C-alpha atoms as one frame of an Amber mdcrd trajectory, in Angstrom:
protein
  42.522  -0.087  31.743  43.179  -3.364  33.521  40.836  -6.276  33.228  38.419
  -6.648  36.107  39.269  -9.890  37.926  36.668 -12.446  38.875  35.715 -12.705
  42.512  36.182 -15.941  44.417  32.433 -16.461  44.534  32.129 -16.181  40.750
  35.074 -18.491  40.216  33.673 -21.167  42.528  30.240 -20.831  40.942  31.602
 -21.336  37.416  33.712 -24.328  38.398  30.827 -25.900  40.282  28.562 -25.477
  37.249  31.173 -27.049  34.951  31.491 -30.027  37.311  27.741 -30.504  37.026
  28.016 -30.238  33.205  26.116 -26.976  33.087  27.001 -23.717  31.319  25.822
 -20.188  31.965  24.300 -19.754  28.494  22.447 -23.086  28.608  24.675 -24.951
  26.138  25.823 -28.500  26.459  29.481 -29.478  26.802  30.191 -29.867  23.075
  27.833 -27.201  21.719  28.963 -24.227  19.653  27.362 -20.833  19.914  25.229
 -19.563  17.037  27.276 -18.441  14.043  26.004 -15.632  11.823  27.759 -14.502
   8.640  26.867 -11.257   6.852  28.538  -9.654   3.833  29.116  -6.021   2.925
  28.440  -4.303  -0.364  32.044  -4.788  -1.539  33.656  -8.107  -2.236  35.881
  -9.395   0.551  34.078  -7.656   3.424  32.190  -9.668   6.016  31.210  -9.783
   9.687  31.190 -13.053  11.610  29.286 -13.307  14.877  30.088 -16.191  17.202
  27.564 -15.621  19.949  28.391 -12.093  21.110  31.941 -12.194  19.728  32.037
 -10.168  16.508  34.897  -9.931  14.020  35.041  -7.775  10.899  37.105  -9.126
   8.006  38.323  -7.034   5.056  40.503  -8.251   2.176  42.443  -5.912  -0.124
  45.030  -6.451  -2.842  47.740  -4.578  -4.730  50.482  -5.302  -7.256  53.950
  -5.457  -5.677  57.336  -6.924  -6.368  57.753 -10.538  -5.187  60.200 -11.839
  -2.636  63.641 -12.686  -3.935  63.529 -16.324  -2.906  59.949 -16.824  -4.215
  59.733 -14.945  -7.477  56.623 -16.758  -8.771  54.485 -16.679  -5.638  52.124
 -14.043  -4.347  52.215 -12.628  -0.832  49.695 -13.248   1.938  49.544 -10.910
   4.916  47.297 -11.287   7.959  46.681  -8.632  10.597  44.417  -8.907  13.632
  43.631  -5.825  15.717  42.196  -5.756  19.228  40.643  -2.368  19.889  39.206
  -0.904  23.064  35.807  -0.990  21.414  35.838  -4.773  21.876  36.932  -4.742
  25.523  38.329  -2.018  27.824  41.271  -4.233  28.780  42.785  -3.993  25.273
  45.319  -1.164  24.981  45.582   0.644  21.642  48.938   0.911  19.894  50.503
  -1.883  21.900  51.020  -5.479  20.861  50.110  -7.629  23.820  51.113 -11.243
  24.238  47.594 -12.347  23.343  47.668 -10.396  20.073  51.051 -11.812  19.047
  49.881 -15.345  19.799  46.671 -14.906  17.795  48.473 -13.445  14.758  50.994
 -16.280  14.695  48.264 -18.875  15.000  46.331 -17.318  12.116  49.404 -17.316
   9.875  50.095 -20.960  10.646  46.473 -21.865  10.077  45.949 -20.057   6.756
  49.346 -19.404   5.196  51.385 -22.454   6.202  48.506 -24.814   5.409  48.656
 -23.701   1.741  44.919 -23.157   1.611  45.392 -20.480  -1.077  47.267 -21.086
  -4.308  49.935 -18.380  -4.106  51.356 -19.204  -7.530  48.070 -18.113  -9.133
  48.739 -14.643  -7.714  51.799 -14.169  -9.942  51.371 -11.727 -12.839  54.925
 -11.371 -14.167  57.525 -13.713 -12.663  60.074 -11.780 -10.646  58.389  -8.420
 -11.300  54.687  -8.241 -10.431  52.649 -10.361  -8.048  49.478  -9.823  -6.074
  49.773  -9.074  -2.390  46.633 -10.159  -0.538  46.116  -8.434   2.790  43.556
  -9.709   5.306  42.648  -7.220   8.054  40.613  -8.520  10.979  39.075  -6.168
  13.544  37.585  -7.444  16.770  34.351  -5.516  17.331  33.159  -7.245  20.497
  34.909  -9.687  22.790  32.968 -12.471  24.481  35.521 -15.274  24.342  37.057
 -17.579  21.702  38.598 -14.896  19.502  40.688 -17.311  17.430  37.731 -19.341
  16.175  35.781 -16.260  15.117  38.882 -14.718  13.505  39.726 -17.858  11.504
  36.136 -18.108  10.218  36.085 -14.417   9.287  39.431 -14.681   7.467  38.514
 -17.698   5.334  35.041 -16.296   4.572  36.501 -12.955   3.470  39.063 -14.724
   1.256  36.384 -16.885  -0.380  34.182 -13.842  -0.960  36.962 -11.634  -2.324
  37.388 -10.855  -6.033  40.601  -9.355  -7.407  40.691  -7.194 -10.567  41.518
  -8.920 -13.815  44.856  -8.139 -15.499  46.406  -8.735 -18.901  50.074  -8.724
 -19.907  51.270  -7.570 -23.317  55.039  -7.615 -23.466  56.280  -5.526 -20.575
  52.971  -3.692 -20.179  50.549  -4.809 -17.470  46.936  -3.651 -17.878  44.636
  -3.572 -14.865  40.906  -3.676 -15.682  38.158  -2.041 -13.674  35.184  -4.141
 -12.523  33.006  -2.427 -15.166  35.323  -3.550 -17.965  35.937  -7.129 -16.854
  34.466  -9.254 -14.106  36.732  -9.587 -11.068  38.479 -12.919 -10.541  38.019
 -14.984  -7.350  40.992 -16.422  -5.508  42.039 -20.021  -5.947  41.302 -21.709
  -2.610  42.125 -25.372  -2.064  40.453 -25.930   1.300  39.021 -24.068   4.286
  40.983 -24.503   7.540  38.930 -23.602  10.605  40.089 -23.411  14.215  38.202
 -25.179  17.002  39.050 -24.359  20.629  38.771 -26.696  23.627  39.010 -25.468
  27.212  40.196 -27.796  30.007  39.370 -27.411  33.674  40.875 -28.931  36.802
  43.946 -30.353  35.071  42.093 -31.836  32.108  39.269 -33.490  34.054  36.523
 -31.446  32.361  36.334 -30.320  28.744  34.289 -27.570  27.045  34.006 -26.585
  23.382  33.896 -22.906  22.370  34.489 -21.289  25.782  33.073 -17.842  26.393
  34.867 -14.960  28.105  34.078 -15.974  31.689  34.924 -19.602  31.090  38.280
 -18.585  29.640  39.156 -16.832  32.905  38.804 -19.958  35.030  40.201 -22.525
  32.580  43.505 -24.293  33.203  44.498 -24.896  29.589  43.439 -24.364  25.970
  43.797 -26.656  22.970  43.284 -25.215  19.463  42.973 -27.565  16.486  42.807
 -26.174  12.926  41.231 -28.659  10.534  39.420 -28.708   7.184  36.374 -30.702
   6.169  38.593 -33.510   4.856  39.697 -34.136   8.481  43.203 -32.923   7.742
  44.839 -31.201  10.711  46.448 -27.959   9.580  47.861 -26.868  12.929  47.496
 -27.689  16.602  48.474 -25.645  19.618  48.238 -26.267  23.343  48.634 -23.493
  25.911  48.258 -23.251  29.651  50.908 -25.725  30.766  48.644 -28.736  31.367
  49.548 -32.292  30.438  47.092 -33.944  28.048  46.807 -37.629  27.363  46.804
 -39.114  23.896  43.191 -40.198  24.240  42.134 -36.669  25.135  43.787 -35.223
  22.026  42.229 -37.900  19.798  38.802 -37.239  21.266  39.210 -33.502  20.656
  40.263 -34.137  17.039  37.126 -36.205  16.403  34.923 -33.498  17.873  36.758
 -30.872  15.783  36.144 -32.874  12.587  32.376 -32.813  13.203  32.302 -29.113
  14.064  34.443 -28.116  11.072  32.143 -29.973   8.683  29.112 -28.137  10.057
  30.818 -24.729   9.910  32.098 -25.322   6.361  28.583 -26.167   5.197  27.279
 -23.005   6.821  29.964 -20.893   5.119  29.175 -22.407   1.733  25.471 -21.690
   2.110  26.149 -18.085   3.081  28.413 -17.572   0.056  25.872 -19.135  -2.309
  23.036 -16.996  -0.962  25.055 -13.802  -1.342  26.072 -14.685  -4.879  22.467
 -15.480  -5.777  21.205 -12.151  -4.424  23.870 -10.211  -6.310  23.026 -11.927
  -9.604  19.298 -11.309  -9.199  19.907  -7.641  -8.396  18.394  -7.816  -4.921
  19.373  -5.840  -1.872  22.581  -6.855  -0.152  25.020  -5.457   2.397  25.274
  -5.091   6.150  22.159  -2.908   6.369  19.994  -5.611   4.786  21.369  -8.336
   7.046  20.299  -6.594  10.265  17.199  -8.238  11.690  14.157  -6.091  12.339
  14.220  -5.710  16.097  12.865  -3.276  18.622  12.221   0.049  16.871  12.717
  -1.217  13.316  10.278  -4.088  13.862   7.342  -1.680  13.476   8.696   0.009
  10.392   6.065   0.359   7.659   6.652   0.670   3.958   5.809   3.953   2.295
   2.456   3.904   0.470   1.893   6.192  -2.543  -0.738   8.894  -2.050  -2.725
  10.219  -5.022  -3.193  13.994  -4.668  -4.570  14.739  -8.154  -8.263  15.031
  -7.211  -7.969  16.331  -3.661 -10.125  19.434  -4.250 -12.945  17.479  -5.913
 -13.026  14.897  -3.164 -12.946  17.614  -0.499 -15.974  19.320  -2.070 -17.845
  16.002  -2.177 -17.101  15.330   1.479 -18.248  18.826   2.466 -21.455  18.478
   0.441 -22.311  15.107   1.972 -21.577  16.246   5.518 -24.467  17.369   7.719
 -24.709  21.122   8.359 -23.853  22.240  11.875 -26.719  22.915  14.275 -27.653
  26.593  14.773 -28.152  26.469  18.534 -26.999  29.508  20.430 -26.591  29.278
  24.183 -28.590  31.750  26.220 -26.731  33.758  28.832 -27.414  32.919  32.466
 -27.691  35.827  34.888 -26.677  34.767  38.370 -26.420  38.160  39.991 -26.735
  41.703  38.704 -23.607  42.735  36.848 -22.502  39.149  35.973 -23.318  36.839
  33.096 -22.496  33.272  32.076 -22.924  31.460  28.780 -23.262  27.697  28.647
 -23.231  25.239  31.485 -20.971  25.889  34.403 -20.572  25.655  38.119 -22.558
  27.966  40.352 -20.664  30.969  41.673 -19.282  30.134  45.108 -18.484  33.765
  45.970 -22.104  34.646  46.652 -23.798  37.925  45.877 -21.709  40.978  45.372
 -23.960  43.056  47.675 -23.355  40.949  50.784 -21.604  42.738  53.576 -18.685
  41.314  55.438 -19.456  38.990  58.360 -19.866  40.380  61.778 -17.140  40.215
  64.351 -18.549  38.131  67.203 -15.544  38.608  69.499 -15.849  42.397  69.848
 -19.600  42.436  69.407 -19.476  45.210  66.801 -20.597  45.333  63.182 -19.512
  47.119  60.056 -22.019  49.259  58.307 -21.935  50.424  54.750 -23.625  53.353
  53.146 -24.922  52.456  49.729 -26.138  55.362  47.663 -28.272  55.348  44.543
 -25.607  55.066  41.855 -21.998  53.890  41.461 -19.420  55.877  39.640 -17.528
  53.492  37.281 -14.010  53.751  35.816 -12.095  54.985  38.852 -10.081  53.163
  41.489 -10.582  55.780  44.214 -13.566  56.183  46.505 -14.950  59.702  46.350
 -17.183  61.200  49.021 -19.328  64.299  48.557 -20.011  64.811  52.240 -19.083
  68.240  53.285 -19.223  71.614  51.640 -17.902  72.470  48.195 -15.248  74.755
  49.631 -13.921  72.189  52.064 -10.253  71.360  51.549  -8.857  67.876  50.849
  -8.486  66.058  54.097  -6.269  62.988  54.416  -7.006  60.696  57.309  -4.178
  59.198  59.366  -6.503  57.327  61.641  -5.880  53.630  62.116  -9.582  53.079
  62.488 -10.558  54.329  59.060  -8.901  54.444  55.707 -10.533  57.138  53.597
  -9.468  59.846  51.156 -11.682  62.895  50.730 -11.242  64.774  47.478 -12.716
  68.129  46.579 -16.123  67.461  45.027 -17.198  68.733  41.644 -19.486  71.707
  41.184 -22.327  69.412  40.325 -22.107  66.794  43.013 -23.320  63.338  42.171
 -24.523  60.681  44.403 -21.824  58.045  44.749 -21.196  54.912  46.774 -18.993
  55.227  49.820 -17.982  52.507  52.192 -16.385  53.014  55.578 -14.722  50.197
  57.444 -14.091  50.624  61.127 -11.225  48.629  62.624 -12.533  49.159  66.151
 -16.305  49.774  65.963 -17.813  51.900  68.677 -21.098  51.314  70.365 -23.794
  53.305  68.636 -26.858  54.500  70.543 -29.081  54.154  67.499 -28.732  52.900
  63.916 -29.241  55.607  61.332 -28.860  55.634  57.509 -25.826  57.955  57.848
 -23.212  57.162  60.449 -21.638  60.003  62.366 -17.921  60.110  61.799 -15.282
  61.237  64.176 -13.533  64.460  63.742 -10.495  64.185  61.583  -7.307  65.916
  61.942  -6.776  68.511  59.320  -3.633  68.227  57.270  -1.076  70.912  57.768
């Protein structure tokens, strides 16, 4: 995936801010971003955070045969990897020009400066030497990779401990950490890279550029120096011409920054060593600050469950007995009941007849007998003789089913609804019905 280019508006905005000596993150011209160093549970493992740029450093070692031309010196190997996890523009399995340049600069900064005593890594001259491998993984890219990588490499080397060995004749014995304490590496000094970004042909200068500032810069000057103000390596890229005074000014600024970073590294190493000796908690998990969800994390409190039953009985005995108040049922209408407080029934009485039809001027009448036969969904009428057959009505005016009555007829409730009521001469308890067509 290609890197997303900056728009012209963003480019002009950044350059205008730099001309006014302002930076997007609020820093001053010569300010470094916050540096955080955390160590893993194993020796030689660390994570360095330079602002939002994060680099993981891991040091490992093994016994190998030495080089032919340097039979009494150990081997140092540095490897920096740029994964897509850090930035989508980095392609896996391919060595870009940026990666090659960073690896070469790291080797010149750490190996060629002789910061590590390679002769102390020799076990048997010409046969066995220690090969120290430093693997650096970029976890997040927000600018100034070389500074974060150089700090992570030197911190991991200072924190690393190699196994102890003993030589008896031609036999080399390698001791586990439980048998003998691991041995730290012999480090003479700590070279640290400091990057300077130049804008508009060297007119403006920034220290520790971030990712957006790197896109609009004209040139980059990297100075590797230790706390003794000894320059280990220097590299200029971008094709700009720098004056002697500019380089001298950058070297003075680098001396101040390197002294501050070296002091920070030493404090971090001392704190980790102190925690390990006291048997405290250490590792990446302990170095994560309590933020967001973990900020409200509470420690587990022990709960005594030995006398739960006794305490429960005491609580029940001390509690007040419940009140023996029984709600009385409320009878709104016959055939309904309600217990407790509630809203009044909005349906009205069950015995109310349907409203009259004012448009046609008619009315529906219902015949209510003495008793209601419960438990059936059909309306049964006993009008007519016992021998009368079952008559089904197809009339649109009435919907009624007449079943053959029982031998002992009972008084039941029947209701007749007329779709088109006719004018009645007089109102009687029993309404005369029209003749129905007999079923075939």
